[in-house]
N, C-alpha and C positions, 0 to 999 in steps of 0.2 A: 315525645315527653319533654316538657319544659324544664330547663335547668334552673335549679334553685340558686339564687344569689346568696353570697355569704351574709350572715347577719351582721349588721353594723352596730358595734357596741360603743356607746357614748357614755363616758364616766361623768357623773354629776360633779364630782370634785377630783381634780388631778393634782399630783405633786410633780414638780419638775426640779431636779437638782443636777448641777453640773460641776465637774471638777477635773483635775488633771493628775496623772501619775507618771513618774519618771521611769523609763525603761532603758536598758543598756544596749547600745548599738556596737557594731564592729568598729574597731579602732579606739575603743575606750571612751566613746562619746555617749552622753546621756541625752535623751530627748523626751519630750512630754507627750503622752497619749491623753487626749481629751475625751471625756465620756459624759453623756447625758443619760440620766435614768428617769423614767416616767412611770408613775404608778397611780392606781385608783385609791383614793383615800376613804377609809372606813373607820368609824368609831365603834368599838366593841368593848363592853365591860369597862367603860371609862377610859379606855386606851385608844389613842389615835394611831393608826398604822396605814402604810401604803402597801397595797398588794397588787397582784397581776403586773409585776414589774417587767419592764422591757428596757433594752439598752442600745446605745449607738456609740461606737468608739472609733476614733481615727488618730493616726500620727500625722498631725498637720498643724498649720498656724490657726489662730483664732478665727480669722475672717473666713478661711476655707471651711473650717469645721462648722461654723455657723450656717454656711450655705448648705453643706452636705447633710447636716443633721435634720434639715427640713423633712427628709423622707420618714424619719421616725415620728415626727409630729403629725405628718399626714396619716401614718399607719394608726396612730392612737387617737385621731380625730380631736386633737387638743383644742383646736379652735371652736369646737362645738361643746366643750365642757362648760358647765354652768360657772364654775370657779376653777382657776388654776392658781395653785400656791407654789411659788418659787422659793425654795429654802436653800440658801447658798452661803458661802463664806464671805461674800462681799467683794471679791476680786473685780478689778475694773473690766477685764475682758468678759467676765460672766455677765456683768451689767449690760454690756453692749450686745451680748448674745441674747439676753432676755428682751432688750429693746427691739430686736429683729424678729425673734421667734414667738414671743408671747408678751407683747408690750402691756397688756391689761392685767397681767398676773399680779396677785397679792405677793409682794416681796417680803421675805422674812430673813433676817440675819440668823444663821445657824446658831442655836443657843450655846453649843459647846465653844464656838469661836468667841462669842460675846463674853461668856464666863471666863474663858481662858485669857482674854485681854485684860479683864479686871484682875485676874491672878497675877499677871505680869506687873501691873501697876502696884499691887499690894506688896509684892516681893521687893520691888525697887524702893518703896516707901519704908517698909518695916523689917525687911530681911526675910529670906526664905525660911519657912518652917516655924516662924515665931508665932506666939499666941496673938500678938497685936495684928500681924498680917492676916491670920485666919479670921479674927473678929471683924476686921475692916472689910475684907473681901466677902465674907459671909453676909454682912449687912448690905453691901452694894448689890450683891447677887439677888438677895431677897427683894430689895426695892425694885430692881430691874424686872424680876420675874412677876412681881405684883403690879407692874404697870407704871412705875415712876421713873421712866427713862430720863425725863427732864431733870429730876432731882439728882440722879446719878451723874449726869453730865456736868451739872453745876458743882457737885462735890469734887469731881475730877479737876474742873477748872480752878477751884479754890486750892486744892492741895498742889496742883501744878504751879500756881503762882507762888505758893509758899516754899516749895522745894526746888523748883527749876529742873526737875528730873525729866530726861528725854523719854524714858519709858512711860511715865505718866502722861506726857504730852501725846505720845503715840496712841495710847489707849483712848484719851479724850478725843483726838481727831478721828480715830477709827469709828468710835460710836457716834460722835456728833454728825459725821458725814452720812451715816446710815440711820439717823434718828427715826425716820419714817418706817424702818424695818424692825423696830424694837418693841412693838406693842404686844408683848407676849401674853399678857392677861386677856386682851381682846381676842388674839388669835386662838387661844385655848377655849374661850367661851364659844367661839364659832366652830370648834372642832377641827381646826387647822393644825397640821404638823409644824413643829418648830425645830426639828433636827434634820440634817442632811445625810443621815446614815445610809440612805439607799444608794447614793453614789459613792460614798466612802467604802461601803461594802463591795460595790462593783469594781472599784480600783483594785481591791485586794483579790477578789474571787474571780472576776472576769479577766482582768488585765494582768496583774502582777503574778498570780498563781501560775500562769502559763509562760509569761515572758521574762520573769525574773528568777527562774530556777538556777540552781548552782552552776556556774560556769558558762551560762548562756550569753551570747552577744549576737544581736540580730542585724542582718542587712536591712536597711530601711525599707526597701521595696517589698520585703516579705512580711512586714508587720501588719499592714492593713488587711491583706487577704486572711491572715490568721484571726485578726480581730473580728472580721465579718463573720467567720465561722463561730467564734466564741460567743458573739452577741446573739447569733441565731439560736445557738444551743441554750444560752442562759435565758433568752426571751421565749423559749419553748416554741420556736418556729421551725425547728430542723425538719420535721416531717413535711411541712409545706414547701420549704425552700430546696431541699435536696433533689427532688425530681427535676428542678430547673438547672441545678448546678451540675449534677452528674454527667449529663450528655456533653457539656462543654469540657469537663475534665477528661472524659474519654476521647473526645475529638482532639484535644491538645496532646494527649499521650500518644495517640495513633499517628500524629503528624510526623512525617519523616524529617 
C-alpha cells in the first residue's frame, strides 16, 4: 500500500509579523525573545483577520534569529503565497529580517504605532488631554487612514519648523522614513491587514505567559527548549512533533 504524502497547503495571502518581548534571566538580567507569527489572511463580513496562526520564537540576536526562523517560513510555504503582507512596527532589525526572509512582501507600518506616534506629537504641541490635542491628532489620523500620508508628513514638517519640538521631529522622521508603508486606504481596499496584533498577542500568550510568571528567572540555556515546546503547542503541531521528541527525552533520562 502506497503511503499518502501530507497535503501541501499554500495560503493565497499570508501575514508575517515580527516583534520582541523582554524576559527575566538569572542574575537580574533581561533579554529579548524574538518571535515571528505567520497567518493566512481571510476577509469575512468586512473584517480582515489572520487565521491558522503559527509561531517561531528564540532568545538570540537578530542575525541568528533571521537564519533560524527560515524553518517556519519553509513549514508555511511562504515563498509560494501569492501575496505576503508584512505588518510590523518599523524597527530596523525587522526590516533586515524581511529583506532576508520575504523581500517581496508588501510592507505595512502597524497602524497602532503610526497613530501612537501622531499622539506623541500632538501631546508635545498642545499638551496631553487637551481639546486642541485631540482635534489635531484626530485630523491627522483621519488623513493618514484615508490615504493622505504626504499631507500628514508635510503638516508635521510645518509644525516642527514652527515649534522646534523634538517629539514632533521624531514623529516626522519615523513616518517619513516609512512613507511607502503608510498607504492604509489602498491596503484596506486590497483586503490586507494593517495591524500587527498577531505577534503582539504571541508575545503575551506564547512567551510572557510562561516565562514572566511571578518570581521566575531563567537560565538562558533553558529558554529556547521551552519556547520550542510553547510554539509547537500554540501552532497546533504538538501531536505531530511529540513522537519525535519523546524518544530523545527518554534516552536522555536513561543515560547514566
